[in-house]
N, C-alpha and C positions, 0 to 999 in steps of 0.2 A: 504494500500500500504506500502510495506517495502522498504526503501531507503538506499542504501549504499553510504556513502561519503568517497572518497579516497583522497581528497585534502582538506586542510583547506580553509575556505572561511568566509565571513562575518557571524556572528552568527544568523542574521535574517533568513538565509536559514533554519537552524535547528528549530528555534522558530516558523516560519510561517508554515513550513511543519507539525510540531507537532500540531499546531492549526487546521490544515486541517484534522487531524486524522491520519496522516502518522506516521509510526514507523521509526526512524532514527537510523542507525548504523554507527559508525565512525571507519575507519581503515586507518590510515595515514602512517603506517610503513610496512605492509606486502608486500611481493613481488608480482609481477603480477601473478606468478605461484600459490601463496597461495590464491590470490583473485579468481583465476579461479576455485579453489576447492569449493568455496561457492557461486559464483555469481548466481547460478541457483535458489537460494531461494529469490532473490530480484526482485522487480517490477521496481525499478528505480535506476539509477546510477548518481552521481554528481561528476564531474571530472574537473580539469583544463587541465594540460598537463603532468601529472605524467607518463603515459605510453600510447602507442597507443591502440586503440580499433580495433582489426583486426577480420578477419573471424573466427579464432579459438576462440577468446574471445566471439564473438557473438553467435557462436554455443553452447558454454557452458552456455550462459545466456538464458536459455530456457523460463524463465518467464518475461524477461525484456520488459517493456512497453515504457520506455523513458530513454534517456541520456540527462542530463543537463550539457553542457559544459560552465563553467563560464569563458567566454572569447569571443573574437570576431569571431574566425573562427572554422571550424570543420575539419581541415586538419589532426588531429590525430585520426580521426574516418573513418572507411570504410563506407562512406555515402551510396553508392549504395546497399551494402549488408545489412546494417542496415534497410534501407527502404524496401528492399525485405523481411526482417523478420518482417516488421510492427512496427519497433521501432521508436517512435517519437523522433526527434532530436531538442534540443533547445540550441541555442547559444545566445550571448548577445551583439552584436555589438552596440546596442542602449545605452548600459550601460557605455561604455568608449569612445564614439565618440568625446564628447566634450574635454575630457582629451587629446586625440590624436591630435585634432585640435590645442589646445593651445600649446602642446609640439612642434609640427611641426613649428608653428609660432615662438616660443621661440628660437628654433634652428636656424631658418632662420635669425632672427634679430641678434642673437649672432654671426653667421658667417659673416654677412654683416658688422658688426661693430667691429669685431675682439675682442669681449669681453673676451673670454676665454684666448686668447693669451695675451691681455693687462693685465688681472688680474694676470696671472702667472708672468709676467715681473715685475709688480709693487711690488708684494710680494717679489721678489728677489732684489728690490731696483733699477730696471731699469725704467727710465722715458723716453719713446720713443714715442713722439707725432706723428711725421711724419710716423713712421713705423706702427702706428696703426690708420692711417686715414681710415675711414669707407666708405662704399658704401650705397647709399640710395635705398630703395625699391621702392620709387616713380618712376613711369614711366616704371617699369619693367613688363615683361609678365611672369606670373606664370602658368606653365603647370601641371595639376594634372592627373595622370594616375590611373584610378580606381575611378569611381564617385558614390560610394555607401555611406554608413553611414559615413565613415571616411573622404573620399574625400569631401563630402558635408560640413562636419563640418569645415574642413580646409578652404574651399572656403568662408564660412560664416565669419570666423575670418579675412579674408583679405578684407572685405567690407570697413573697416575703412581706407584703404590705396588706393592711386591713382595708382592702378595697373590694367592691363588687366589679367583676369583669364580665362583660357581655360581648357577644360577637354577632355580626351580621354578614351573611354570605349568600350568594345566589344558589350555591349548592346546599341542599338540606343535609342535616345529620352530621355536621362537622364539629359541633360543640363537644367539649370534653370536660375533664375535671377542673381545668384552668379557666374555662369561659363557657357561659351558658348562651346558646344560640337564641336570638330573638328576631322578631320582625322589625322593619324599619320604623314603625310607629313607636314601639317600645324603646328602640335605640334613641330616637329623637326626644322621647319623654324623659328618660332617666339619665342620659350621659352628661357627665361633667367634663369629660375629656373624650375626644375622638382621635383615633390614630388610624391612618390609612396604610393598608398593606395589600393593595390590589395591583394586578398587572395593568398595563396600558392597553385598553381595548376600545372598541366603538362605544361600549356601554359605560366604561369608567372615565373616558375623556370628558372633562368638564362637569363631572358629577357633583363636585362641591361648588355650587353656584348660589345665587341669592335665594332662589326658591328652596333649595335644600337647607341652607343655613337658617332661614327664617322658619323652617319647620320644627326647630328645636324649642322645647318648652322653657329652657333657661339658657343663659349665656354659657359658653363652653370654651375649652382650650382645644386647639387643633395641632396635630402632629402629622407631618407628611414625610415619610422616608421611602415612599413608593415611587411614583412618577409625577413629575411636575405638571404635566398636562391634565392631571386629574382634578386640579384646582383652578378655577377661574380667578386669576390674581386680582383683577379689578374688583370682583365681588368680595373677595377676602378682605381687601383693604377697606372697603365700605363697611364691612361687618366689624373690623377692628376699630374703625372710627366711631361706630355707633355703640360699641360695647357688647354686641351680640356674640362676638368672638373675643375672649378675654386676653388671648395671646396665642402666638403660633411658633412652632418649631419646624423649620423647613430645611430639609436636607436636599430637596429637589425643587426646581422652579420651572414654571410654564415656558420660559424663554430659552431653556437649554438647547444647545445644538444636538443633533442626533448622536454624535459621537460621545457626548457627555464629557469630553476631554478639555475643552477650552471655554473661556468665559464668552458669553454672548456679546456681540458688539453693540447692539442697541440697548439703551437703558430707559425702558418705559417709565412713565410717571409713577405707576404703581410700585415698581421695583425701588425707585428712589425713596418712596415712603417706607417700604419695608426695611431699607438700609438704616433709616434714622429712628425707627420705632423702638422704644425701650422694652416693649413687651413682645418683641420678635427676635428669634434666634435663628441665624442662618449658617449653614455649613455647605461646602461645595461638593455635594453628591458623594459623600464618603462614609455613609452609614454602614455599608458592607465592605469597607475598604481598610481592613486591618492587616497586620503582619500575618496573623494566623489564617484569616480568610483567603489571603493571597495564595497560600499553599493549598488550602482545602478546596478552593474553587477548581484549581488545576487538577488536583487528585480526583475530584468527582468526575471531571470530563474523561480522564484516562480510564477510570473504572467503568464508565458507561460504554465507552468505545470498545474496551477490552471484552466486556460481557457480550457485546453484539457481534464482534468481528473476529474473535480469537477462540 
């Protein structure tokens, strides 16, 4: 099997594929058009999010047997067409679910206790105890939207706190000992915190909008460590201004480029507000980006390819 790697990943991918008898080629700089000219000679492709794998790409990849996407989702791949072509798709949500769960919890505790705001003020010589009085997680209801690998990992992290954890998912019967599955009405009635853990699909794109936000019976905190396009940023800002959303922890943003690798060039008005808001915590799409997950993501892809082709 001849494998093309178009994104850098943990070196174990190359090492273990080589041990399996695969031939590795690395090309981290060529354009998509240049890759298209040679993709027909490869049996496997390993990618993160460098460019989308569309119908044109798949038609050119006449020998392709698998695509390993070193990350949680497959939204940058035309899944239906790839399956129609008989291409095996391997993603690795198991590899970074723990990292995402820890990051979401860290964001929540930082927001509740105003750690980011207090840190910046003390560094500037401002000592404001009353202005940085925190809120306790104890007794709150945390609502998780999307109860797959990431949602379950976050719920597991919350077990050490005296909270009620509920989850909402389009798939029935996914609740467990860590979270009770509910319908959307109960979710909106009870939740003090909403944490998104959904893939980017036609259903989830723009799901957190004014109508959805206003459906909640009380103000709530929002966490998004999933995909930026699941939240309509303009509507989020309006809800922050009105107090319907008490604060937000955002690891992902609507404006991100498809590669997730570089800062977006345009700076919309809503983003400028988020940058200045004291009740907003921003990180650069790193919730699943730890030293440990770097290795686990790669190992998960190797394991899945090995199980299907060796």
